[in-house]
DRENPA-3360 file (N, C-alpha, C; in nm, 2 decimals, always signed):
BEGIN
1 = MIIIKSYE = -0.40/+2.44/+1.61/-0.26/+2.45/+1.48/-0.12/+2.59/+1.52 ~ -0.04/+2.54/+1.52/+0.06/+2.67/+1.52/+0.15/+2.71/+1.41 ~ +0.15/+2.82/+1.39/+0.21/+2.93/+1.28/+0.34/+2.93/+1.33 ~ +0.40/+2.95/+1.24/+0.55/+2.92/+1.25/+0.59/+3.06/+1.15 ~ +0.63/+3.17/+1.17/+0.66/+3.33/+1.07/+0.80/+3.25/+1.06 ~ +0.91/+3.20/+1.12/+1.05/+3.23/+1.05/+1.13/+3.12/+1.10 ~ +1.24/+3.11/+1.07/+1.31/+2.95/+1.08/+1.32/+2.99/+1.23 ~ +1.41/+3.08/+1.29/+1.42/+3.09/+1.43/+1.29/+3.04/+1.52;
9 = EFESYLDQ = +1.18/+3.06/+1.47/+1.04/+3.06/+1.56/+1.03/+2.86/+1.54 ~ +1.07/+2.83/+1.39/+1.08/+2.67/+1.37/+1.16/+2.59/+1.41 ~ +1.27/+2.66/+1.50/+1.36/+2.61/+1.51/+1.35/+2.58/+1.69 ~ +1.28/+2.69/+1.74/+1.27/+2.65/+1.87/+1.17/+2.52/+1.93 ~ +1.13/+2.50/+1.78/+1.05/+2.38/+1.86/+1.09/+2.25/+1.86 ~ +1.24/+2.26/+1.80/+1.32/+2.14/+1.80/+1.27/+2.01/+1.92 ~ +1.25/+1.88/+1.89/+1.26/+1.77/+1.93/+1.10/+1.82/+2.07 ~ +1.02/+1.88/+2.03/+0.91/+1.87/+2.09/+0.80/+1.83/+1.97;
17 = ELGVSSWH = +0.65/+1.79/+2.03/+0.57/+1.79/+1.96/+0.50/+1.91/+1.92 ~ +0.45/+1.91/+1.77/+0.41/+2.04/+1.70/+0.24/+2.06/+1.71 ~ +0.22/+1.88/+1.72/+0.02/+1.93/+1.73/-0.01/+1.77/+1.68 ~ -0.12/+1.80/+1.68/-0.22/+1.65/+1.62/-0.29/+1.70/+1.56 ~ -0.34/+1.62/+1.43/-0.48/+1.72/+1.36/-0.56/+1.63/+1.38 ~ -0.69/+1.65/+1.32/-0.80/+1.59/+1.31/-0.85/+1.48/+1.28 ~ -0.94/+1.44/+1.29/-0.95/+1.27/+1.24/-1.02/+1.28/+1.16 ~ -0.95/+1.21/+1.03/-1.03/+1.16/+0.93/-1.07/+1.00/+0.89;
25 = KITQDQID = -1.18/+0.95/+0.83/-1.29/+0.88/+0.87/-1.21/+0.83/+0.74 ~ -1.13/+0.71/+0.66/-1.10/+0.65/+0.56/-1.26/+0.55/+0.55 ~ -1.31/+0.58/+0.40/-1.38/+0.50/+0.36/-1.36/+0.43/+0.23 ~ -1.50/+0.36/+0.18/-1.49/+0.28/+0.09/-1.44/+0.31/-0.02 ~ -1.50/+0.44/-0.03/-1.49/+0.51/-0.13/-1.34/+0.60/-0.18 ~ -1.27/+0.59/-0.08/-1.15/+0.68/-0.05/-1.02/+0.58/-0.14 ~ -1.05/+0.45/-0.04/-0.98/+0.34/-0.05/-0.99/+0.26/-0.26 ~ -1.14/+0.28/-0.31/-1.16/+0.27/-0.40/-1.06/+0.34/-0.52;
33 = NFAKATLD = -1.09/+0.47/-0.51/-1.04/+0.58/-0.56/-0.87/+0.61/-0.59 ~ -0.81/+0.54/-0.45/-0.65/+0.53/-0.43/-0.59/+0.39/-0.55 ~ -0.72/+0.29/-0.53/-0.70/+0.21/-0.59/-0.68/+0.15/-0.73 ~ -0.77/+0.30/-0.79/-0.75/+0.36/-0.94/-0.67/+0.40/-0.98 ~ -0.61/+0.55/-0.90/-0.52/+0.63/-0.91/-0.38/+0.53/-0.91 ~ -0.36/+0.44/-0.82/-0.25/+0.35/-0.86/-0.23/+0.23/-0.90 ~ -0.37/+0.19/-0.96/-0.32/+0.04/-1.01/-0.31/-0.07/-0.95 ~ -0.39/-0.04/-0.83/-0.37/-0.14/-0.66/-0.53/-0.20/-0.67;
41 = HQWIHVDP = -0.54/-0.31/-0.70/-0.66/-0.36/-0.73/-0.69/-0.46/-0.61 ~ -0.59/-0.49/-0.55/-0.58/-0.61/-0.46/-0.71/-0.60/-0.38 ~ -0.78/-0.72/-0.38/-0.91/-0.76/-0.33/-0.92/-0.75/-0.20 ~ -0.81/-0.71/-0.08/-0.80/-0.68/+0.02/-0.84/-0.56/+0.07 ~ -0.83/-0.52/-0.05/-0.90/-0.32/-0.05/-1.02/-0.33/-0.11 ~ -1.05/-0.37/-0.22/-1.14/-0.33/-0.33/-1.25/-0.39/-0.30 ~ -1.26/-0.52/-0.23/-1.35/-0.61/-0.24/-1.42/-0.66/-0.09 ~ -1.54/-0.59/-0.05/-1.60/-0.59/+0.08/-1.59/-0.71/+0.12;
49 = ERAKTESP = -1.73/-0.79/-0.02/-1.78/-0.91/+0.00/-1.65/-1.01/+0.07 ~ -1.55/-1.01/-0.05/-1.47/-1.11/-0.01/-1.37/-1.09/+0.15 ~ -1.34/-0.95/+0.19/-1.26/-0.95/+0.27/-1.37/-0.97/+0.40 ~ -1.50/-0.95/+0.41/-1.55/-1.00/+0.52/-1.53/-1.15/+0.57 ~ -1.50/-1.26/+0.47/-1.49/-1.40/+0.48/-1.34/-1.43/+0.45 ~ -1.27/-1.38/+0.42/-1.14/-1.43/+0.40/-1.03/-1.33/+0.44 ~ -1.05/-1.21/+0.47/-0.95/-1.15/+0.54/-0.91/-1.18/+0.69 ~ -0.86/-1.14/+0.73/-0.81/-1.12/+0.86/-0.90/-1.05/+0.96;
57 = FKATIAHG = -0.92/-0.95/+0.85/-0.96/-0.81/+0.92/-1.12/-0.81/+0.97 ~ -1.18/-0.90/+0.84/-1.31/-0.91/+0.82/-1.39/-0.79/+0.73 ~ -1.26/-0.71/+0.66/-1.31/-0.59/+0.63/-1.24/-0.52/+0.56 ~ -1.25/-0.48/+0.45/-1.13/-0.42/+0.35/-1.05/-0.33/+0.45 ~ -0.92/-0.33/+0.38/-0.83/-0.23/+0.45/-0.75/-0.11/+0.40 ~ -0.73/+0.01/+0.43/-0.65/+0.09/+0.36/-0.56/+0.05/+0.30 ~ -0.50/+0.12/+0.15/-0.36/+0.07/+0.16/-0.28/+0.15/+0.23 ~ -0.14/+0.09/+0.29/-0.07/+0.12/+0.35/+0.01/+0.29/+0.25;
65 = YLTLSLVP = +0.05/+0.28/+0.17/+0.02/+0.45/+0.12/-0.08/+0.52/+0.09 ~ -0.19/+0.47/+0.08/-0.29/+0.57/+0.10/-0.27/+0.63/+0.23 ~ -0.25/+0.62/+0.33/-0.25/+0.63/+0.49/-0.11/+0.72/+0.45 ~ -0.01/+0.67/+0.39/+0.07/+0.77/+0.38/+0.06/+0.90/+0.32 ~ -0.02/+0.89/+0.22/-0.04/+1.00/+0.15/-0.16/+1.14/+0.23 ~ -0.15/+1.09/+0.28/-0.26/+1.17/+0.37/-0.13/+1.27/+0.48 ~ -0.07/+1.26/+0.48/+0.06/+1.34/+0.55/+0.05/+1.47/+0.52 ~ +0.04/+1.52/+0.41/+0.03/+1.65/+0.39/-0.10/+1.73/+0.40;
73 = YFWKQVAD = -0.20/+1.62/+0.40/-0.32/+1.69/+0.46/-0.37/+1.68/+0.61 ~ -0.27/+1.63/+0.69/-0.28/+1.63/+0.82/-0.17/+1.75/+0.84 ~ -0.08/+1.74/+0.78/+0.01/+1.85/+0.83/+0.02/+1.99/+0.80 ~ -0.09/+2.02/+0.69/-0.16/+2.14/+0.69/-0.24/+2.17/+0.84 ~ -0.32/+2.11/+0.90/-0.39/+2.13/+1.03/-0.26/+2.15/+1.10 ~ -0.18/+2.07/+1.12/-0.09/+2.12/+1.24/-0.05/+2.22/+1.24 ~ +0.05/+2.26/+1.14/+0.13/+2.36/+1.16/+0.13/+2.45/+0.98 ~ +0.11/+2.61/+1.01/+0.11/+2.71/+0.92/+0.29/+2.75/+0.90;
81 = VQNLAMEV = +0.37/+2.71/+0.85/+0.47/+2.75/+0.84/+0.49/+2.88/+0.70 ~ +0.49/+3.01/+0.76/+0.46/+3.10/+0.64/+0.63/+3.15/+0.60 ~ +0.62/+3.29/+0.55/+0.72/+3.31/+0.47/+0.83/+3.21/+0.39 ~ +0.78/+3.09/+0.29/+0.81/+3.00/+0.25/+0.77/+3.01/+0.10 ~ +0.85/+3.00/+0.01/+0.80/+3.02/-0.15/+0.73/+2.85/-0.18 ~ +0.83/+2.79/-0.12/+0.71/+2.64/-0.15/+0.76/+2.54/-0.02 ~ +0.73/+2.42/-0.02/+0.72/+2.26/+0.10/+0.77/+2.15/-0.03 ~ +0.87/+2.13/+0.00/+0.87/+1.99/-0.11/+0.93/+1.91/+0.00;
89 = NYGLEQLK = +0.84/+1.78/-0.03/+0.89/+1.63/+0.05/+1.04/+1.62/-0.01 ~ +1.10/+1.56/+0.11/+1.26/+1.60/+0.05/+1.25/+1.36/+0.07 ~ +1.24/+1.34/+0.18/+1.29/+1.19/+0.18/+1.17/+1.15/+0.30 ~ +1.18/+1.02/+0.30/+1.13/+0.95/+0.41/+1.24/+0.80/+0.43 ~ +1.22/+0.85/+0.59/+1.33/+0.71/+0.67/+1.23/+0.64/+0.77 ~ +1.29/+0.56/+0.78/+1.23/+0.45/+0.90/+1.08/+0.44/+0.90 ~ +1.06/+0.40/+0.80/+0.87/+0.37/+0.83/+0.83/+0.25/+0.85 ~ +0.75/+0.25/+0.91/+0.73/+0.12/+0.98/+0.57/+0.12/+0.99;
97 = FGQAVVVD = +0.51/+0.02/+0.88/+0.35/-0.01/+0.90/+0.34/-0.07/+1.04 ~ +0.25/-0.01/+1.13/+0.23/-0.09/+1.25/+0.14/-0.21/+1.24 ~ +0.04/-0.13/+1.17/-0.10/-0.21/+1.21/-0.22/-0.15/+1.09 ~ -0.25/-0.28/+1.02/-0.33/-0.20/+0.91/-0.46/-0.11/+0.97 ~ -0.56/+0.00/+0.85/-0.64/+0.10/+0.92/-0.77/-0.02/+0.83 ~ -0.86/-0.03/+0.89/-1.01/-0.13/+0.85/-1.08/-0.01/+0.81 ~ -1.17/-0.05/+0.69/-1.21/+0.07/+0.62/-1.32/+0.15/+0.75 ~ -1.32/+0.22/+0.73/-1.40/+0.31/+0.81/-1.39/+0.35/+0.96;
105 = SEVRCRVW = -1.27/+0.32/+0.96/-1.20/+0.39/+1.07/-1.12/+0.47/+1.06 ~ -1.08/+0.63/+1.22/-1.05/+0.73/+1.19/-0.95/+0.72/+1.21 ~ -0.83/+0.85/+1.12/-0.71/+0.85/+1.18/-0.64/+0.98/+1.20 ~ -0.55/+1.00/+1.25/-0.49/+1.12/+1.27/-0.33/+1.10/+1.27 ~ -0.29/+1.26/+1.29/-0.13/+1.23/+1.27/-0.10/+1.33/+1.37 ~ +0.00/+1.30/+1.41/+0.10/+1.37/+1.55/+0.21/+1.36/+1.49 ~ +0.29/+1.50/+1.52/+0.41/+1.55/+1.44/+0.50/+1.61/+1.60 ~ +0.64/+1.55/+1.58/+0.72/+1.62/+1.61/+0.83/+1.66/+1.53;
113 = LKSIINLR = +0.92/+1.79/+1.55/+1.04/+1.80/+1.50/+1.16/+1.77/+1.53 ~ +1.23/+1.69/+1.46/+1.31/+1.61/+1.51/+1.44/+1.68/+1.47 ~ +1.46/+1.74/+1.35/+1.59/+1.80/+1.36/+1.53/+1.91/+1.20 ~ +1.63/+2.06/+1.23/+1.65/+2.16/+1.15/+1.73/+2.20/+1.15 ~ +1.79/+2.21/+1.00/+1.87/+2.33/+0.95/+1.86/+2.38/+0.85 ~ +1.98/+2.50/+0.83/+1.91/+2.63/+0.76/+2.08/+2.62/+0.65 ~ +1.97/+2.57/+0.53/+2.12/+2.55/+0.38/+2.09/+2.65/+0.29 ~ +2.16/+2.73/+0.34/+2.19/+2.86/+0.25/+2.03/+2.92/+0.20;
121 = SITKANLF = +1.98/+2.95/+0.36/+1.87/+3.00/+0.33/+1.74/+2.95/+0.29 ~ +1.76/+2.76/+0.29/+1.68/+2.69/+0.27/+1.65/+2.59/+0.38 ~ +1.53/+2.61/+0.48/+1.53/+2.49/+0.57/+1.50/+2.39/+0.53 ~ +1.56/+2.32/+0.62/+1.52/+2.13/+0.59/+1.49/+2.11/+0.71 ~ +1.36/+2.07/+0.72/+1.30/+1.99/+0.85/+1.31/+1.85/+0.83 ~ +1.34/+1.79/+0.96/+1.29/+1.66/+0.96/+1.17/+1.61/+1.06 ~ +1.04/+1.55/+1.01/+0.97/+1.56/+1.10/+0.91/+1.38/+1.14 ~ +0.90/+1.40/+1.24/+0.87/+1.26/+1.28/+0.70/+1.24/+1.28;
129 = IQLEIKGQ = +0.66/+1.16/+1.25/+0.51/+1.14/+1.24/+0.45/+0.99/+1.25 ~ +0.36/+1.01/+1.32/+0.26/+0.91/+1.38/+0.11/+0.87/+1.29 ~ +0.11/+0.81/+1.27/-0.06/+0.78/+1.25/-0.10/+0.70/+1.33 ~ -0.22/+0.78/+1.39/-0.32/+0.70/+1.52/-0.44/+0.67/+1.48 ~ -0.45/+0.54/+1.50/-0.64/+0.52/+1.46/-0.72/+0.55/+1.58 ~ -0.79/+0.56/+1.57/-0.92/+0.59/+1.69/-0.91/+0.45/+1.75 ~ -0.91/+0.41/+1.90/-0.93/+0.35/+1.97/-0.86/+0.23/+1.96 ~ -0.71/+0.21/+1.93/-0.64/+0.17/+1.90/-0.48/+0.18/+1.98;
137 = KKPAFTGN = -0.43/+0.12/+2.02/-0.31/+0.15/+2.09/-0.16/+0.16/+2.01 ~ -0.17/+0.08/+1.92/-0.05/+0.09/+1.81/-0.11/+0.13/+1.70 ~ -0.03/+0.22/+1.66/-0.01/+0.31/+1.52/-0.06/+0.21/+1.38 ~ -0.12/+0.32/+1.32/-0.08/+0.24/+1.18/+0.06/+0.25/+1.13 ~ +0.11/+0.40/+1.15/+0.28/+0.41/+1.11/+0.37/+0.47/+1.17 ~ +0.52/+0.52/+1.15/+0.60/+0.59/+1.23/+0.70/+0.59/+1.13 ~ +0.76/+0.74/+1.12/+0.85/+0.77/+1.02/+0.90/+0.84/+1.06 ~ +1.01/+0.89/+0.94/+1.07/+1.03/+0.94/+1.01/+1.09/+0.82;
145 = V = +0.99/+1.21/+0.82/+0.95/+1.27/+0.67/+1.04/+1.42/+0.66;
% end
């Protein structure tokens, strides 16, 4: 994990990889809880028996938005940006889901700093993120946050 103590220090990472999180296993329990929270109970996510026979993945898969919602968790493993009143999600650009995350897969986030500006003492950073799936070449998703 990198520790960033100032805007100037943060800016010094422009166009560089900031780091990689640890691996996180996506469990059926996590998928089921996400389905309950979002009211998205599509069988491809929550019915392991049906998924075994009818899904092209032969197992349930994580909701794409479940994997996306893990970004703040992974971000805290990559960087500790200090001297901030708060961090706020500002936007999401060019998000592309590249591959489904099958239940019990392990995923991690790789992060680059793509742009940073100082708006009257408010730092706006644009991060490029890639969610990797252990053992797979193609990422689960890529995008700017």
